[in-house]
C-alpha atoms as one frame of an Amber mdcrd trajectory, in Angstrom:
protein
  48.723 300.146 227.106  52.327 301.022 227.930  51.172 303.028 230.947  49.215
 300.062 232.273  52.069 297.641 231.637  54.733 299.728 233.295  52.413 300.430
 236.216  52.825 296.707 237.007  56.634 296.976 237.016  58.532 296.333 240.233
  61.680 298.186 241.254  63.914 295.374 239.931  62.349 295.594 236.451  60.085
 292.543 236.750  56.311 292.624 236.345  53.958 291.486 239.076  51.548 288.735
 238.115  52.771 288.749 234.513  53.885 285.135 234.158  57.604 285.817 234.487
  60.314 285.802 231.856  58.234 284.666 228.870  55.464 287.217 229.305  58.001
 289.974 229.921  59.685 288.999 226.644  56.538 289.793 224.651  56.074 293.154
 226.322  59.717 294.214 226.071  59.893 293.205 222.396  56.717 295.126 221.559
  57.685 298.282 223.451  61.228 298.355 222.055  60.053 297.967 218.471  57.326
 300.574 218.885  59.690 303.145 220.396  62.251 302.585 217.644  59.558 303.028
 214.990  58.296 306.204 216.635  61.826 307.527 216.996  62.436 307.062 213.276
  59.025 308.332 212.146  57.794 311.785 211.093  56.071 311.872 214.515  59.351
 311.555 216.431  59.234 315.106 217.762  55.597 314.758 218.813  56.389 311.617
 220.827  59.850 312.609 222.079  58.657 313.012 225.674  56.926 309.631 225.622
  59.977 307.924 224.158  62.170 309.516 226.799  59.767 308.438 229.557  59.377
 304.795 228.516  62.985 304.100 227.492  64.518 303.794 230.992  61.565 301.654
 232.145  62.068 299.389 229.157  65.798 299.253 229.827  65.181 298.238 233.423
  62.932 295.373 232.281  65.514 294.099 229.795  68.269 294.282 232.392  66.076
 292.250 234.753  65.727 289.609 232.036  69.513 289.119 231.852  70.074 289.035
 235.610  71.775 285.663 236.244  69.040 283.774 238.081  66.214 285.075 235.882
  68.182 284.417 232.716  69.089 280.881 233.714  65.518 279.989 234.648  63.954
 281.727 231.637  66.243 280.331 228.971  66.028 276.815 230.404  62.236 277.001
 230.226  62.455 278.263 226.622  64.711 275.479 225.332  62.024 273.303 223.663
  60.609 276.259 221.714  62.762 277.672 218.920  60.507 280.686 218.329  61.208
 281.901 221.868  64.918 282.248 221.098  64.038 284.749 218.380  61.447 286.464
 220.584  63.913 287.096 223.423  66.681 288.021 220.975  64.399 290.673 219.496
  63.368 291.984 222.921  66.971 292.377 224.070  68.497 293.373 220.746  66.002
 296.132 219.991  66.199 297.439 223.544  69.983 297.457 223.207  69.656 299.321
 219.927  67.378 301.934 221.498  69.457 302.439 224.645  72.962 301.805 223.336
  73.398 298.897 225.741  75.944 296.648 224.050  75.568 293.891 226.645  71.911
 293.431 225.712  72.900 293.176 222.047  75.508 290.548 222.918  72.911 288.489
 224.773  70.647 288.864 221.763  73.332 287.624 219.374  74.028 284.658 221.622
  70.375 283.592 221.329  70.332 284.133 217.567  73.342 281.844 217.198  71.681
 279.164 219.336  68.437 279.392 217.382  70.195 279.142 214.014  71.876 275.936
 215.149  68.467 274.383 215.837  67.083 274.648 212.305  66.729 271.265 210.628
  67.807 270.477 207.065  64.262 270.736 205.725  63.823 274.226 207.211  61.860
 273.278 210.326  62.569 275.283 213.454  61.552 272.707 216.084  58.811 273.207
 218.660  58.620 270.536 221.351  60.579 267.933 219.340  58.481 268.394 216.239
  57.110 271.012 213.911  54.326 273.544 214.182  53.007 275.501 211.190  51.969
 278.436 213.391  54.934 278.799 215.745  57.313 278.219 212.816  56.285 281.560
 211.321  55.985 283.285 214.706  59.708 282.709 215.149  60.357 283.960 211.635
  58.476 287.200 212.353  60.665 287.943 215.371  63.788 287.066 213.391  62.677
 289.490 210.675  62.278 292.256 213.247  65.750 291.587 214.623  67.277 291.542
 211.142  65.777 294.891 210.125  67.658 296.615 212.950  70.896 294.649 212.554
  71.308 294.317 208.769  75.100 294.619 208.942  75.628 292.213 211.825  77.887
 289.253 210.934  74.932 286.976 211.709  72.595 288.768 209.284  73.337 286.575
 206.217  72.664 283.434 208.230  69.423 284.869 209.617  68.321 285.771 206.088
  69.064 282.240 204.913  67.186 280.796 207.892  64.110 282.912 207.115  64.048
 281.885 203.459  64.450 278.231 204.377  61.850 278.419 207.167  59.268 280.113
 204.944  59.941 277.635 202.142  59.000 274.850 204.564  56.032 276.832 205.912
  54.795 277.246 202.350  54.299 273.481 202.169  51.800 273.821 205.040  49.557
 276.214 203.117  46.789 274.403 201.277  45.718 275.522 197.776  42.716 277.226
 199.399  44.980 279.327 201.635  44.082 277.384 204.779  47.022 276.654 207.097
  47.441 272.924 207.627  47.759 272.007 211.317  48.065 268.251 210.826  51.077
 266.950 212.732  51.606 270.189 214.663  53.035 269.686 218.131  51.287 272.680
 219.737  48.521 274.288 217.678  46.651 271.222 216.541  44.582 271.029 219.734
  47.335 269.765 222.062  47.672 272.895 224.208  45.380 275.424 225.815  45.848
 279.137 226.411  45.676 280.702 229.869  42.054 281.502 229.077  41.370 277.782
 228.684  40.846 278.056 224.924  42.419 275.401 222.727  45.425 276.677 220.776
  44.871 276.757 217.038  47.054 278.102 214.249  47.247 281.887 214.187  46.568
 283.061 210.619  47.547 286.630 211.516  51.122 285.745 212.399  51.476 283.401
 209.407  50.073 285.995 207.009  52.351 288.639 208.531  55.487 286.528 208.147
  54.976 286.029 204.417  53.662 289.548 203.718  56.453 291.319 205.586  59.167
 289.286 203.891  57.575 290.049 200.519  57.802 293.742 201.371  61.424 293.492
 202.498  62.706 291.324 199.649  60.373 292.301 196.815  59.846 288.588 196.121
  56.376 288.178 194.616  56.060 284.515 195.603  55.864 285.440 199.291  53.255
 288.067 198.465  51.172 285.521 196.575  51.174 283.170 199.574  50.237 285.988
 201.943  47.333 286.960 199.677  46.105 283.365 199.524  46.100 283.108 203.324
  44.345 286.471 203.674  41.681 285.537 201.143  40.885 282.317 203.006  40.728
 283.762 206.522  39.591 287.328 205.847  37.927 287.101 202.436
């Protein structure tokens, strides 16, 4: 998958036909996290050559993302969607962690600060001037991934508080059966379509993952209970 993705990379770090900044964000975030995990795993020696091969390609993509014109256009397009702040922050922050590029980490922190300022008093991280029970937790998942690699950052306590508050609100959207309530969602209640033409619905995988991962990190059994309820409804 990485081979195919980087085969689409242009000399400036962009990706041909990939949908620009937003699509690149997903790829960069996924590659950076995977390489960090491999680097820290018992298989690190086995994959050392692969890590060394992909790292400069990844770095080039992240540097393209922060080039002035691309950055301005991409972040402006992302403004209505809080989860994208955490997505891009994770892509840049984890790449910075892997490569030692402090500028990427600084860009990442800038986005984290902006995203934290968007959270509403009830815990909602807004999506298109409203709330969305699916994208709410998608943003949380990316924030969790950022936090794991920057636990001592001055922003870490605020990110932790944001996650707890965001999941507390998201919990109110889980029905007793474990079904995720999409009523009132601004994006995944049938209002938008994917590039495939399919109607966007809530993504139980990302919602399950957000609660389950936080249960693992914090040891808090209430998050685990919610994750189990969601899993039982959607996966039986």
